[in-house]
C-alpha positions in Angstrom: 14.1 -2.7 -24.9 11.7 -0.2 -23.4 11.9 0.1 -19.6 8.5 0.0 -17.8 7.7 3.1 -15.9 7.7 3.5 -12.2 4.4 4.7 -10.7 5.0 7.3 -8.0 2.0 7.7 -5.7 2.4 10.8 -3.6 4.6 12.5 -6.2 3.5 16.0 -5.2 4.6 15.5 -1.6 8.1 16.2 -0.3 9.5 12.6 -0.6 7.5 11.5 -3.6 8.6 14.6 -5.6 12.2 13.7 -4.8 11.7 10.1 -5.9 10.2 11.3 -9.2 13.1 13.8 -9.8 15.8 11.3 -8.9 14.4 8.7 -11.2 14.3 11.2 -14.1 17.8 12.1 -13.3 18.7 8.5 -14.0 16.7 8.9 -17.3 14.2 6.3 -16.2 10.5 6.7 -17.1 8.2 7.9 -14.4 4.4 8.1 -14.1 2.9 10.1 -11.3 -0.6 9.8 -9.9 -2.1 13.2 -9.0 -5.5 14.5 -8.0 -4.8 17.7 -10.0 -2.3 16.9 -12.7 -2.3 20.5 -14.0 -0.8 21.6 -10.6 1.7 18.8 -10.2 4.7 20.9 -11.3 6.9 17.8 -11.9 9.8 17.5 -14.5 8.6 17.6 -18.0 9.5 14.0 -18.7 7.1 12.7 -16.0 3.8 11.3 -17.3 1.2 12.7 -14.8 -2.1 10.9 -14.7 -5.3 11.8 -12.8 -6.5 9.9 -9.9 -5.9 9.0 -6.2 -6.0 6.1 -3.8 -9.7 6.7 -2.9 -10.6 5.8 -6.5 -9.4 2.3 -7.2 -10.4 2.4 -10.8 -8.1 5.4 -11.4 -5.3 3.5 -9.6 -5.9 0.5 -11.8 -5.7 2.6 -14.9 -2.5 4.3 -13.7 -0.9 0.9 -13.1 -1.1 -0.3 -16.7 2.3 -1.3 -18.0 4.0 -0.4 -14.6 6.6 -2.7 -13.1 7.4 -0.9 -9.9 5.6 1.5 -7.5 6.6 4.0 -4.8 3.8 4.4 -2.4 3.3 7.2 0.2 0.1 6.5 2.1 -1.9 9.8 2.1 -5.1 8.6 3.8 -6.1 9.0 7.4 -7.8 5.6 7.2 -6.3 2.1 7.1 -9.6 0.6 5.8 -8.7 0.6 2.1 -5.2 -0.9 2.6 -6.0 -4.5 1.5 -7.9 -3.4 -1.6 -5.2 -1.0 -2.7 -2.4 -3.5 -2.0 -4.1 -6.1 -4.0 -4.7 -3.7 -6.8 -1.1 -2.8 -7.0 0.0 -6.4 -6.8 -2.3 -7.2 -9.7 -0.1 -5.1 -12.1 3.3 -4.4 -10.5 6.1 -6.6 -9.3 8.0 -4.4 -6.9 6.8 -1.8 -4.3 8.6 0.6 -2.0 6.4 1.9 0.8 7.2 5.0 2.8 6.1 3.8 6.2 7.1 5.0 9.7 9.3 3.9 12.5 6.2 4.3 14.6 5.2 0.7 13.6 7.9 -0.7 15.8 7.0 -2.0 19.2 3.5 -2.1 20.6 2.4 1.6 20.2 -1.3 2.0 19.4 -1.6 5.6 18.3 -3.2 6.8 15.1 0.0 7.0 13.1 1.2 3.5 14.2 -2.2 1.9 13.5 -2.4 3.2 9.9 1.1 2.4 8.9 1.1 -1.0 10.5 -2.1 -1.9 8.7 -0.7 -0.8 5.3 2.5 -2.8 5.9 0.5 -5.9 6.8 -1.7 -5.6 3.8 1.4 -5.4 1.5 3.1 -8.4 3.2 0.1 -10.5 2.3 0.5 -9.9 -1.4 2.9 -11.3 -4.0 4.7 -8.0 -4.3 8.5 -7.7 -3.9 8.3 -5.1 -1.1 10.6 -2.8 0.7 9.5 -0.7 3.7 11.2 2.7 4.6 10.7 3.5 8.2 12.0 7.0 8.9 12.2 8.2 12.6 11.3 11.8 11.7 11.1 14.1 8.8 13.2 17.3 8.7 10.2 18.8 6.7 8.2 18.6 9.9 10.1 21.7 11.2 8.5 23.7 8.4 5.6 23.9 10.9 7.8 26.4 12.7 8.4 28.6 9.7 5.7 31.2 10.4 6.8 31.6 14.0 10.5 32.0 12.9 9.6 34.5 10.1 7.4 36.6 12.5 9.4 36.6 15.7 12.3 34.1 15.7 10.7 32.3 18.7 9.4 28.8 18.4 6.8 27.8 21.0 6.5 24.1 21.7 6.6 21.3 24.2 9.3 18.8 25.0 12.2 20.9 23.7 14.8 18.7 25.3 13.7 15.6 23.3 16.1 14.4 20.7 15.1 13.6 17.1 17.1 12.2 14.2 15.4 14.1 11.4 16.1 12.9 7.8 16.3 15.0 4.6 13.6 14.0 2.1 16.3 13.6 -0.6 17.9 10.9 1.5 14.7 9.0 1.9 14.1 9.3 -1.9 17.7 8.1 -2.6 17.0 4.9 -0.5 13.7 4.5 -2.3 15.2 4.8 -5.8 18.0 2.4 -4.9 15.4 -0.2 -3.8 13.2 0.4 -6.8 16.1 0.1 -9.3 18.4 -2.6 -7.9 18.2 -6.0 -6.4 18.9 -7.1 -2.8 16.2 -5.0 -1.0 13.2 -7.3 -1.1 11.8 -7.8 2.3 13.9 -5.1 3.9 12.5 -2.9 6.6 14.9 0.0 6.6 15.3 2.0 9.8 16.1 5.5 8.5 17.4 8.6 10.2 19.4 11.8 9.5 23.1 12.2 10.3 22.7 13.2 14.0 20.3 13.4 16.9 19.4 17.0 17.9 17.0 18.3 20.5 14.2 20.5 19.3 16.0 23.4 21.1 19.1 22.6 19.0 17.1 22.3 15.8 15.8 25.9 16.3 19.3 27.1 17.0 20.6 25.5 13.8 17.9 27.1 11.7 18.9 30.5 13.1 22.6 29.8 12.4 21.9 28.8 8.8 19.6 31.7 8.0 21.6 34.3 9.9 18.8 35.2 12.4 18.5 35.1 16.1 16.1 32.2 17.0 15.2 30.5 20.2 12.9 27.9 21.7 10.2 28.8 24.2 8.9 25.9 26.2 5.1 25.9 26.7 2.7 23.4 28.4 1.6 20.5 26.4 -2.0 21.8 26.0 -0.7 25.0 24.5 1.6 23.1 22.1 -1.4 20.9 21.2 -3.4 24.0 20.2 -0.6 25.2 18.0 -0.4 21.8 16.3 -4.1 21.7 15.7 -3.7 24.7 13.4 -1.8 22.4 11.0 -2.8 18.8 11.6 -5.8 16.7 12.8 -6.2 16.1 16.6 -5.4 12.4 16.5 -2.1 13.1 14.7 -1.3 16.0 17.1 -1.9 13.7 20.1 0.2 10.9 18.6 3.1 13.3 18.0 3.0 14.7 21.5 2.6 11.2 23.0 5.7 10.2 21.0 7.7 13.2 22.4 6.5 12.4 25.9 7.7 8.8 25.5 11.0 9.9 24.1 11.4 12.3 27.1 11.2 9.4 29.5 13.3 6.9 27.5 16.7 6.6 25.8 17.4 9.3 23.3 16.8 8.4 19.6 20.0 7.3 17.9 21.0 7.9 14.3 21.4 4.9 12.1 23.9 4.4 9.2 21.2 2.8 6.9 21.2 5.7 4.3 24.9 5.2 3.7 24.7 1.4 3.8 22.0 1.4 1.1 23.1 4.3 -1.1 26.8 4.6 -0.5 26.5 8.2 0.6 26.2 9.5 4.2 22.9 11.0 5.3 22.7 14.8 5.0 22.9 16.9 8.1 20.0 19.0 9.4 22.0 22.1 8.6 22.1 21.0 5.0 18.4 20.5 5.0 17.8 24.0 6.4 20.1 25.5 3.8 18.0 23.8 1.1 14.8 25.3 2.6 16.2 28.6 3.9 13.6 30.7 2.0 10.8 29.1 4.0 12.3 30.5 7.3 14.0 33.7 6.2 11.8 36.6 5.2 14.6 38.3 3.2 14.8 35.2 1.0 11.1 35.1 0.1 
């Protein structure tokens, strides 16, 4: 019997790429939706098809014969959420959404609004859904890479705030488990890395792993905002800084055991993540 492929939406991103790779490692068929298939650089066994979520017709074509979907929401807008959720539900049975822990509580920033709207749209379909809600991505620290390569000094605000950053491979492992086994329908998984570290400690760990002297330099919020605006839109920069400000005045973020509970393997440490990405931080490795 031929197994229906899993459609990975966002397969050229950090988490989606890992989902595609881990599915192929299980010798399962994978189809990837990509704006530029020729630049996808995915395993040879992955069927890469052209399209994106802004073109519902291309999505509908990519969904033909698909049973399950991994969805990373790449759009700044929440407006197409219902149409896209309904389109996926018209073909697929199971969906795993990479959402965000920002949807919890009553926060009303740009990140929370988008992810909350996408979750709600999916909940109103017939899909067998699972939501992944990471607290923070270890890959976000790649935003410091140029500063570390150039001077070893990371300038930012709220250096004392704790984060429980998760390795993209662990997020993908949870996603693949939910896509390929029963018992995860309706789950909203609260996902973190192995430990809570302050931003100051994260910079120190990067230095220890790559063998360079690194340090954090605290700067005013407005300076940190200007640095973020070089990489991300203003509304996302403000949402990120607002989240740090909230964490600075509340209980520190705490790691969860969800990765191990779902996959049977403990979450990777931040040091392991840095080792996997050392070339991004260490000029000698580039």
